[in-house]
N, C-alpha and C positions, 0 to 999 in steps of 0.2 A: 561636520558634526553629524551624528549618527540620528539623532531625532531632532529634527528642523525646526518643529512647530508641536510642540506641547498641548498646546488649547486644540489644536486640530485631532491630535491622536485622542484627546479625554473626550471631544466631542463623538467623535467616530465610534469610539468604544461604547459610550452612552447611547448612539443613534442603533447599534447593533444591538445592545440589550434590551432596547425599548421594544426594537421590533420582533424579537423572539420572546419576550416575557407578557406581549398582549394576550395570549392564552396560555393557561395553566393546565395541562390535561394531568390525570393521573399518573404517578412515575412509574410506567412500566419500563420492561425492557426492549429490544428492538420490539415497538409496540407490538405488531401482530403476533409476534413470540408471546409478550406477556400477556394479552388478553387469551390467546390459546390456551397458556396454562394459569391464568389467575395469578400470576408471580409479579413482583418489580424488579428493576434491573439487576437487582444484588443476588435474584436467585440465577442468573446466568453469567453476570459480570463481576469483575472486580470493581473497575470503572468504564464504562462503555469505550472502546470496542473490545478490552480485553476479557477472555472467556476464563471463568472459573472452572473447577472440576466438573458440575453439572451442566456447565455451560459446552463444555466438550462433549461429554454426554447426548446432551441434546441435537448437537449438530451432528454428530458420528450415527446418530439412530434416524437420520435423513428429517431433521424437523419435524417430527410427526409425534411426538408425544403431546397428550393432551387431544380435544376434541376442539378442531378449528372451525366447525359448521353445527355446533349445537342449535338446533331449531329455535329454543326457548331465548336464545339470545342474539338471534339472527336479525338484522344485520351487522350489528355492532361488533361480533366477533368475526367477521371477514377479515383474511390473512393479507390485507393491505394496511400498509403504511406509509408515510412521507417523510421527507428530509427537506429541511432548510439550511442554508448556509449563507452567511453575510460574513463578508471579510475586507480587510484593508492592510495593504502591503506598501512599505515604504523601505526603499532602498537608502543605502547613505550615501552614495553619489550617483546622481542621473547625468551626469555631463563629464563627457571623456572626448579627447580629440578624435575626430575622423568618423564619429557616431553621431546619430540624430537620436535624441532623447524620445521624443515620439515613436519612434520605431522600435527601438531597442527595450523601452520601460512605456508602453503605449496606457497601462491603466494604474501606472504607479501613483500612490498617493490618492487613491480614490475608492470610495466606500461601495463595492460591489457586491450584488447577487451573484456569489461564486457557484452556488448549484443549489438547484431545485428539483427534488427528484420522488417520484412514486414507486415503491417496491411492494411484492408480494413474498411474502413470509411465512412459511406454514406447510402445514400438511395440504396434500392435491387430493389423494384418496388413497387409504389402504395403507402400505408401505412407502408410498411415494411423497417426496416433500421437496420445497425449492426456497431457495432467496434469489431472488430475481429484481435487480434496479434499474429503473429507467430514469435518466437523468436530464435535465435542461441545464448547459451549461452557460454560465452569465457572463464568462470571458470571451469564448467564442461565438456564441450565439447559436448554440446548436444543440441537438438533443440526439442521445444515444443511449444504447444498453451500456450501462456502467461495469455492471457485474451479473453474472447468471452461474448460479450452483444447482442442479437439478438432482435429487437423489433417489435410489431405493436402497432402502437399508433394512436389516434383519439381524438376528439375535441367534447363537447356538451356544453349547458347552464345548469344550475342546480341552483336553488335558486335565484328567482329574476333574473334572466337572467345573472347570475354570471358564468365566464368561467371555465369551469371543463376538464382539459385533464386526458385523462386514457390510461392505455395500457397494453400489456401484455411482459413480459421480459424473456428470455431464457438464463442464464449464469451462469459462473461457481466459484463464490466465494461470499458468502454474503457479502453485501456492496459495491459490484461491480456496482450494480445498481445506487448508490445512487447520490445524486446530490450537495450535501455538502462536504465542506473540512474538516469535522471534524470527519467523521466515518473512521475506519481502511483503508480502501483500497487506499482513496483519500487524507489522512491528510499527514501532516508534518512528515518525511522530502521526501516525494515523491518519491525517489530516494534513495535506500539503499545498502551499500557496500555489496557486494556477499563475501568478504573475510576478514570483520573483525568478531570476536568472537560475537555472541549473548549469553546473558543469558539462564539459562534452563526453565523458566517458561512461559508460555502465555495464556492468555485464548482462548477459540476456536473461539470464532467469530473475534480475533485480527490477521486474514489473515492465521490462521495455518491450515485452508482448502483449502487453494487457488490451485486449479488445481487436488483437490481430489474429489470434488463433481460438481453436475449439478443440477441446479435448476428451477423452471419455477413459475414466482411469477406475481402479477396483481397490477396495483399502479392506484392511482389517484392525480391531485394536482388541489385545488380550489381554484379560485380568487386570484391568486398569491399569499396565504397564508397559506395553509393548503395540505400538502403533507402526506399521507400514502401508504402503501404497506405493502403485505403479500405475502410470497414466501415460498416454500417446497423443501428442497434439499435432494437428496441421491447420494451415491458412483456413481462416474462417469468412472467405471473401465468397464463397459460393457452395452450390450443393447443400446437403443436409446440417450443416455447420452454419450457414448463411445468419441465422439468427442470434449466433451468439458474437458477430462482429459488431463495434462498437461503432461503426460507420465514420472511424478516422482514417486521417489520410495514413495508408500503410506505410510505416517504416523500415518492415522486415517482413518478406516475405519468405516462410519456410518451405524447403523443398520435403514433400513426401510427408513423412510422420516423424517426430521428434518425441523421443522417450524422456519422461521423468520418472524420478523414482525420491522415496522419502521412508526415512526409519528413523524412529524415537525413541527412547527408553526412558518412561518417568517414575518417579516416586513419591507418594504421598505420605505424611508422618505429622497427623493432627493439623497445625497451621500452614505447616511447611510443604510445599512441593517443588520436586526437581524434575528437570528435563535436561537429557543431551541428546543430541541428533545430529543428523547428516541429510542430505539433500542433493540433487544436482538433474542437469539434464543434458542432452548432446544433440544438437541441431545444425542441418545444414541448410544456408540463407543464401539466396540469389543477391549479388552485388548492388545491382539495380532494381529497385521494386517495381518500376515500369517495364522491367523485362524479364518476367520470372522463367525462364529455361537457360539451358548451358551450364556450364559451370557454377559450383557453388563455393562459398565460404563455409568451413567448418568451426562450431564454436562447441568446447567440452567445459562445464561447468560442473566444480566438485565444491560445497559448502559443508561447514561445522556448523552449530549452533546449540544453545542451550539457555535454559530461564528457571529462575527461582521466584517464588511467589509466596508470602507471609501474609495471611489475613486472619485476625484476630481482634474482634472488639471495633475499636474505632479506628484501628489501625490497617493500612494495605502497604504493602512494600512488595515492590516487584522490579528484577534485573531481567534485562536480556543481551544477546551478543549473538552474532553471525559473522563468520567468515566465509568469502565465496572467492575462490581460485578460477580463473578462466583461461584456457589455452586456446589462442586464436590461429588457426591454419587460413590463410588468405590465399587460398587456391584458386580463385577465381580474382579476386582482387588485384593480389600481386602482379600478374601478366599484364592486366590492363591498365597498371601504373597508378592504382587506387591508393596503394599503400608503400610505406618504404620498405616495409619488413614482409618475407615470405610467412613469417610465423610472429606471433608475440604473447604475454601474459597480462592479464590484468589482474588485480586483487583487491578486494574491497573488505573494510573490517568497519563494524559498527558495534557499541557496547551501549547501553543506557541503564538509567535506574529511576525509579517512579517512587513518591512516597504521596499519599491522601489520607487526610482526618476526616472519620465519618462519611466518607464518599463524598464530600462538598469543597473541601479547601485541598490544593496539594499542586503537583507538576512532577515534570521530569525534566533529567538533564540527558546528552548524548554527545559521544566522542564519533565521531566518523571521518573514514580515511581512504582513500582510493588510490593506488599505486600501481605502474604499470610501464612496459618498456616505450621508450619517446617513439614516435612515427611522425616525420615533417610532414610528409605527405597527406596523412590522416587527418592531423589536430592543427598545423601550422596554416589555415586558411588563410592569414592576411586579413581577416577582419579585425575590426574593434570590438572591443568588449566580449565575444566569446571566441576570438583568435587564441593560439597559444604559441607565442614567438619561439619557445622551445621544442614546441612539436611534445610536451610532455602533458600526459593526461591526469598527473599529480594533484589531488585536491586534498583538503584535510581543515577539520573545524570544528566547531561545537555549537551545540543548541539548547537553550534553556527554555521549556514551557512552564508557563504559570496559568491553574485552571480555576475557576469558581464554578460550582455545578448548584445554581438556587433548585432545581430539581434534578432528579437522577437522569433524566432523559435531555436535559439541556444542558451543554457545555459552553463557558465565556472561557475565552484564551488570549493571552499574550506571550508573542514567542519571540525570542531575541538568535538569530543565527550570525556566528562570526567564522569567517574565514581567516586561517592562517596560513592558505595557500589555495590558489585557484587556478587550474588549467598548467598548472606548472611551476610556478612562481609566485613569491609572495608580493615582489613590486614588480611593476611594469611587465605583467604577464602577456600583455597582448602585442607589447611591441611600440604600442603607442601611447604610451605613461599610466594605462590603470593598473591598479593595485587589488589586492585580493580583499583588503579592508572596504572596497568601493561597493562591493557587493553584499556587506553586511545588512541585515534586512532585519526590520521589525513587522510582525505580522498578527495583527489583532483578528480575532474572530468569534463567530455565534455560531453553533451547532446545535441545531433544535431538532428533535425527532418526534413525529406524535402519529 
């Protein structure tokens, strides 16, 4: 039975809501941005964190629009804000042969302070601005840089007087710099449970380098039509990029520089907004993070994405999709016996749709799928819960997210995740009797910005 204790769920949701509603500040956007611009959330967002047309312009112009340090309003308009996230995650089944529930599901069915963070968001000086967030992780009890995006931006005219915004960004995750809601960093579900089980396989560009790299990129946005970016990332464990490391245990160590690129074509017509694009990266990665030398494996990621937004009156509708294909060449791992294949492919597809009424009631639904070549050595670890008896990375399922926003910068949510397949199979996927549906979860959360 998925929901084991309905009274416990209601009590948890009420506790989270009470905690977050103790204070009722003005409904600004990322609040330091809102104070900088004198605008509410709806000025830059459909429903946070999705950006509307003006929000994309604000980010591309380096977070520098407005006056962040007006002496008449100092210190109330300092570009500092905070975030608090409380949550509770409940798995369908925490009992499985060969596994210890307290090890595999250590915080299941507990109400936790998932995140408490402080961030600088706004102008630094002149054409320089930043969004830098520092978090306390209430699950791991650690503090780290969550994200950093520091920019220089300017504009000129190019091609028959058409506006060209251009800039430079220094950030700590591929796709963090993006302004659309279909690339991995900003895509649905926006907020993930830090307690729920996650499948074994993910492509490199799909947030698996988050906090492990730092990079420098150049971008341009022409005539509100064409967006392009080129960036180069390297490991952020030492040197000038050290401040951009999240401080987490390094799971991937990039050798040298990993190029990332992005191209998107968008069109706006009244309340309608369309975008189609492509992005990708190539990286050489050491097979053992503790031994960053010698031969490397190569990953080549190519992605297509798109989005549609409709925003008029009380109604907001948005849809997004992304498809990522990764070519894996195990040039180092295969000779060491760490993989069964010399090369492989991994494909990820996600599509979602959202609707909100008066920016207060709404939610979204997503279909997700990951498929790739079976690899008994890499995926069939023999472990309960996280192992794959068939050596397959294939996973697919659905998410349903329901939201209530009592204020524009407070989001209360209830999410149900259903797995039709997990780590290769629907039934007995780990070889010890665990089924994909056992990993279905209910995730309750309160997301508060101030």
